[in-house]
VMD Tcl script that draws the C-alpha trace (Angstrom):
set ca {
  {-10.29 131.64 121.39}
  {-9.89 129.97 117.73}
  {-10.09 126.51 119.61}
  {-13.64 127.47 121.47}
  {-14.80 128.64 117.54}
  {-14.06 124.95 116.13}
  {-15.21 123.09 119.52}
  {-18.67 125.59 119.28}
  {-18.67 124.63 115.56}
  {-18.39 120.14 116.52}
  {-21.36 120.73 119.38}
  {-23.56 122.44 116.47}
  {-22.97 120.08 113.65}
  {-23.49 117.37 116.15}
  {-26.77 118.77 117.12}
  {-27.82 119.26 113.29}
  {-27.06 115.31 112.84}
  {-29.20 114.42 116.34}
  {-31.98 116.68 114.95}
  {-31.68 115.41 111.44}
  {-30.73 118.43 109.95}
  {-28.82 118.74 106.49}
  {-25.88 120.50 106.13}
  {-24.76 122.09 103.16}
  {-21.84 121.68 104.26}
  {-19.55 119.97 105.94}
  {-18.63 122.12 108.78}
  {-16.80 119.76 110.68}
  {-13.81 119.36 107.20}
  {-14.18 123.05 107.26}
  {-13.58 124.09 110.73}
  {-10.94 121.80 111.66}
  {-9.00 122.37 108.48}
  {-9.21 126.61 108.99}
  {-8.08 126.00 112.41}
  {-5.00 124.38 111.68}
  {-4.46 127.20 108.93}
  {-5.01 129.85 111.70}
  {-2.52 128.15 113.93}
  {0.35 127.64 111.25}
  {-0.22 131.11 109.54}
  {0.00 132.76 113.24}
  {2.86 130.63 114.44}
  {4.58 132.10 111.45}
  {3.65 135.44 112.59}
  {1.95 135.72 109.54}
  {-0.59 137.25 111.22}
  {-3.21 138.95 107.74}
  {-2.79 135.49 106.58}
  {-3.61 134.29 110.33}
  {-6.81 136.29 110.31}
  {-8.46 135.05 107.21}
  {-8.48 132.01 108.27}
  {-10.28 132.63 111.35}
  {-13.01 134.45 109.90}
  {-13.82 131.40 108.06}
  {-14.23 129.82 111.62}
}
mol new
graphics top color blue
foreach p $ca { graphics top sphere $p radius 0.5 }
foreach p [lrange $ca 0 end-1] q [lrange $ca 1 end] { graphics top cylinder $p $q radius 0.2 }
display resetview
């Protein structure tokens, strides 16, 4: 499921760039990092930390 959230954010960032909307932060960078962190914590069975990273997505 986190992969779908990240893909949705990527599509929204592309749409914003196409229509000239200035974003306050790079959601492509932030989302990618949060996805990697979520997967890393979930693999280590640290689900509380994984859920915290999931919220950032």
